N, CA, C and O of each residue as an XYZ file, in Angstrom:
320
protein
N     -79.854    -63.462     31.568
C     -80.345    -62.156     31.989
C     -80.700    -62.215     33.474
O     -81.279    -63.191     33.951
N     -80.352    -61.183     34.171
C     -80.589    -61.138     35.620
C     -82.070    -60.926     35.912
O     -82.762    -60.202     35.197
N     -82.534    -61.564     36.965
C     -83.926    -61.383     37.372
C     -84.076    -60.033     38.073
O     -83.095    -59.386     38.438
N     -85.331    -59.632     38.248
C     -85.591    -58.368     38.951
C     -85.100    -58.448     40.387
O     -84.518    -57.495     40.905
N     -85.338    -59.598     41.034
C     -84.876    -59.780     42.419
C     -83.355    -59.734     42.467
O     -82.775    -59.100     43.348
N     -82.704    -60.417     41.504
C     -81.235    -60.402     41.439
C     -80.690    -59.008     41.203
O     -79.662    -58.631     41.765
N     -81.386    -58.235     40.361
C     -80.961    -56.859     40.089
C     -81.060    -55.987     41.337
O     -80.186    -55.164     41.608
N     -82.131    -56.180     42.085
C     -82.299    -55.398     43.316
C     -81.242    -55.783     44.344
O     -80.692    -54.923     45.031
N     -80.962    -57.077     44.444
C     -79.919    -57.526     45.370
C     -78.566    -56.971     44.951
O     -77.776    -56.538     45.789
N     -78.305    -56.986     43.653
C     -77.035    -56.464     43.148
C     -76.906    -54.967     43.445
O     -75.832    -54.497     43.820
N     -77.994    -54.227     43.276
C     -77.961    -52.792     43.576
C     -77.701    -52.545     45.059
O     -76.966    -51.627     45.423
N     -78.308    -53.367     45.910
C     -78.066    -53.232     47.354
C     -76.611    -53.547     47.670
O     -75.990    -52.875     48.494
N     -76.073    -54.560     47.023
C     -74.658    -54.901     47.229
C     -73.752    -53.763     46.759
O     -72.730    -53.480     47.383
N     -74.129    -53.115     45.661
C     -73.357    -51.959     45.193
C     -73.390    -50.845     46.240
O     -72.362    -50.235     46.534
N     -74.563    -50.587     46.795
C     -74.671    -49.559     47.833
C     -73.832    -49.931     49.061
O     -73.182    -49.075     49.663
N     -73.856    -51.211     49.421
C     -73.012    -51.681     50.527
C     -71.536    -51.447     50.202
O     -70.770    -50.969     51.039
N     -71.157    -51.791     48.982
C     -69.775    -51.581     48.549
C     -69.393    -50.109     48.600
O     -68.290    -49.760     49.021
N     -70.308    -49.251     48.170
C     -70.041    -47.806     48.219
C     -69.836    -47.340     49.659
O     -68.968    -46.512     49.938
N     -70.641    -47.878     50.562
C     -70.510    -47.526     51.984
C     -69.138    -47.973     52.514
O     -68.445    -47.205     53.181
N     -68.760    -49.208     52.214
C     -67.457    -49.712     52.658
C     -66.311    -48.887     52.058
O     -65.325    -48.593     52.733
N     -66.458    -48.521     50.791
C     -65.425    -47.721     50.127
C     -65.223    -46.392     50.847
O     -64.090    -45.969     51.076
N     -66.321    -45.742     51.202
C     -66.231    -44.456     51.900
C     -65.555    -44.591     53.259
O     -64.962    -43.634     53.758
N     -65.642    -45.772     53.857
C     -65.012    -46.035     55.155
C     -63.601    -46.611     55.002
O     -62.992    -47.045     55.979
N     -63.087    -46.611     53.763
C     -61.757    -47.169     53.450
C     -61.644    -48.654     53.780
O     -60.553    -49.146     54.069
N     -62.755    -49.359     53.737
C     -62.768    -50.810     53.941
C     -62.810    -51.471     52.561
O     -63.830    -52.015     52.137
N     -61.658    -51.403     51.876
C     -61.608    -51.807     50.474
C     -61.838    -53.301     50.271
O     -62.450    -53.691     49.277
N     -61.365    -54.144     51.181
C     -61.589    -55.582     51.067
C     -63.075    -55.918     51.119
O     -63.561    -56.716     50.318
N     -63.793    -55.314     52.055
C     -65.235    -55.543     52.178
C     -65.969    -55.002     50.948
O     -66.923    -55.614     50.469
N     -65.519    -53.859     50.447
C     -66.140    -53.285     49.248
C     -65.920    -54.207     48.047
O     -66.837    -54.432     47.257
N     -64.713    -54.733     47.915
C     -64.425    -55.662     46.820
C     -65.345    -56.874     46.901
O     -65.874    -57.321     45.884
N     -65.537    -57.405     48.100
C     -66.427    -58.557     48.274
C     -67.859    -58.217     47.862
O     -68.518    -59.015     47.195
N     -68.338    -57.046     48.254
C     -69.707    -56.647     47.910
C     -69.865    -56.482     46.400
O     -70.835    -56.963     45.815
N     -68.908    -55.800     45.775
C     -68.991    -55.626     44.321
C     -68.869    -56.957     43.593
O     -69.517    -57.156     42.565
N     -68.053    -57.870     44.103
C     -67.918    -59.190     43.482
C     -69.234    -59.946     43.532
O     -69.613    -60.595     42.557
N     -69.923    -59.872     44.639
C     -71.241    -60.523     44.738
C     -72.227    -59.886     43.759
O     -73.024    -60.588     43.137
N     -72.176    -58.565     43.621
C     -73.050    -57.886     42.666
C     -72.732    -58.339     41.237
O     -73.640    -58.547     40.432
N     -71.458    -58.489     40.932
C     -71.039    -58.956     39.605
C     -71.546    -60.368     39.352
O     -71.964    -60.693     38.240
N     -71.510    -61.201     40.377
C     -72.001    -62.573     40.234
C     -73.484    -62.579     39.871
O     -73.925    -63.397     39.064
N     -74.247    -61.674     40.465
C     -75.685    -61.597     40.188
C     -75.988    -60.953     38.840
O     -76.886    -61.392     38.121
N     -75.230    -59.906     38.502
C     -75.479    -59.138     37.268
C     -74.144    -58.793     36.599
O     -73.651    -57.674     36.741
N     -73.567    -59.735     35.883
C     -72.234    -59.508     35.316
C     -72.182    -58.483     34.179
O     -71.094    -58.072     33.776
N     -73.325    -58.068     33.664
C     -73.338    -57.130     32.539
C     -73.492    -55.673     32.948
O     -73.754    -54.819     32.102
N     -73.332    -55.378     34.234
C     -73.445    -53.988     34.702
C     -72.024    -53.446     34.902
O     -71.340    -53.836     35.848
N     -71.585    -52.553     34.017
C     -70.189    -52.092     34.051
C     -69.768    -51.404     35.347
O     -68.611    -51.528     35.750
N     -70.667    -50.687     36.010
C     -70.266    -49.930     37.196
C     -69.791    -50.841     38.316
O     -68.930    -50.448     39.104
N     -70.338    -52.061     38.404
C     -69.881    -52.992     39.434
C     -68.419    -53.357     39.200
O     -67.628    -53.432     40.140
N     -68.070    -53.582     37.937
C     -66.694    -53.915     37.588
C     -65.766    -52.722     37.828
O     -64.659    -52.874     38.346
N     -66.235    -51.541     37.445
C     -65.434    -50.321     37.613
C     -65.184    -50.026     39.087
O     -64.063    -49.707     39.484
N     -66.234    -50.134     39.892
C     -66.078    -49.868     41.328
C     -65.101    -50.857     41.959
O     -64.265    -50.475     42.778
N     -65.211    -52.135     41.574
C     -64.298    -53.138     42.140
C     -62.859    -52.850     41.723
O     -61.944    -52.977     42.537
N     -62.649    -52.466     40.475
C     -61.297    -52.137     40.010
C     -60.732    -50.945     40.782
O     -59.553    -50.938     41.136
N     -61.561    -49.947     41.040
C     -61.112    -48.789     41.808
C     -60.700    -49.190     43.225
O     -59.725    -48.667     43.766
N     -61.444    -50.113     43.818
C     -61.078    -50.598     45.160
C     -59.712    -51.273     45.152
O     -58.896    -51.054     46.048
N     -59.470    -52.095     44.131
C     -58.162    -52.749     44.037
C     -57.048    -51.710     43.912
O     -55.989    -51.835     44.526
N     -57.308    -50.696     43.111
C     -56.294    -49.641     42.924
C     -56.051    -48.860     44.215
O     -54.906    -48.596     44.581
N     -57.131    -48.493     44.898
C     -56.978    -47.747     46.156
C     -56.264    -48.591     47.209
O     -55.424    -48.082     47.950
N     -56.600    -49.887     47.275
C     -55.965    -50.758     48.264
C     -54.476    -50.870     47.976
O     -53.666    -50.868     48.903
N     -54.106    -50.967     46.713
C     -52.687    -51.032     46.346
C     -51.989    -49.720     46.717
O     -50.872    -49.739     47.234
N     -52.645    -48.579     46.454
C     -52.064    -47.283     46.777
C     -51.837    -47.147     48.280
O     -50.778    -46.692     48.713
N     -52.825    -47.540     49.069
C     -52.698    -47.440     50.528
C     -51.555    -48.321     51.011
O     -50.787    -47.919     51.885
N     -51.437    -49.526     50.447
C     -50.367    -50.433     50.830
C     -49.005    -49.832     50.473
O     -48.098    -49.827     51.305
N     -48.855    -49.333     49.260
C     -47.574    -48.750     48.849
C     -47.238    -47.515     49.675
O     -46.080    -47.297     50.030
N     -48.251    -46.709     49.979
C     -48.025    -45.521     50.807
C     -47.563    -45.921     52.208
O     -46.703    -45.255     52.784
N     -48.121    -46.993     52.760
C     -47.695    -47.428     54.095
C     -46.260    -47.940     54.052
O     -45.505    -47.750     55.006
N     -45.877    -48.588     52.954
C     -44.477    -49.020     52.821
C     -43.545    -47.820     52.781
O     -42.494    -47.823     53.423
N     -43.927    -46.792     52.028
C     -43.102    -45.602     51.927
C     -42.937    -44.950     53.296
O     -41.837    -44.534     53.658
N     -44.012    -44.862     54.046
C     -43.933    -44.255     55.374
C     -42.980    -45.058     56.256
O     -42.171    -44.488     56.987
N     -43.082    -46.389     56.184
C     -42.179    -47.219     56.990
C     -40.733    -47.015     56.571
O     -39.850    -46.867     57.416
N     -40.490    -47.008     55.254
C     -39.120    -46.830     54.781
C     -38.621    -45.420     55.090
O     -37.464    -45.237     55.469
N     -39.478    -44.445     54.930
C     -39.103    -43.072     55.220
C     -38.722    -42.943     56.690
O     -37.731    -42.285     57.008
N     -39.471    -43.543     57.576
C     -39.150    -43.526     58.998
C     -37.835    -44.221     59.275
O     -37.070    -43.790     60.138
N     -37.564    -45.303     58.545
C     -36.326    -46.035     58.734
C     -35.137    -45.169     58.321
O     -34.116    -45.147     59.008
N     -35.268    -44.446     57.186
C     -34.181    -43.584     56.750
C     -33.923    -42.462     57.750
O     -32.773    -42.098     57.997
N     -34.980    -41.921     58.318
C     -34.829    -40.874     59.325
C     -34.080    -41.433     60.523
O     -33.192    -40.768     61.056
N     -34.424    -42.660     60.966
C     -33.741    -43.286     62.081
C     -32.262    -43.509     61.779
O     -31.408    -43.289     62.638
N     -31.963    -43.943     60.566
C     -30.570    -44.196     60.174
C     -29.773    -42.900     60.218
O     -28.670    -42.872     60.764
N     -30.316    -41.826     59.650
C     -29.600    -40.560     59.635
C     -29.468    -39.966     61.035
O     -28.509    -39.242     61.299
N     -30.394    -40.250     61.925
C     -30.314    -39.761     63.292
C     -29.128    -40.409     64.013
O     -28.481    -39.779     64.849
N     -28.855    -41.664     63.681
C     -27.747    -42.400     64.302
C     -26.402    -41.867     63.784
O     -25.428    -41.781     64.532
N     -26.367    -41.516     62.505
C     -25.103    -41.023     61.933
C     -24.832    -39.653     62.435
O     -23.818    -39.053     62.077
């Protein structure tokens, strides 16, 4: 069972993670939520928030690939 001090630290880490998430700093948010999970592994919201960060980071990465490929196709058609 998590101590009161550990619970407070975990809550602060969650707030830090939320702040990073709002700034689209998903890696930093994942790190903060992971630390919170280490302190209090039985709090579901820490796990949920971290999973959402992984999903958003994957989406941003895939979207950037699409933009790059889309730009490449435009360049190819401009040459033809």
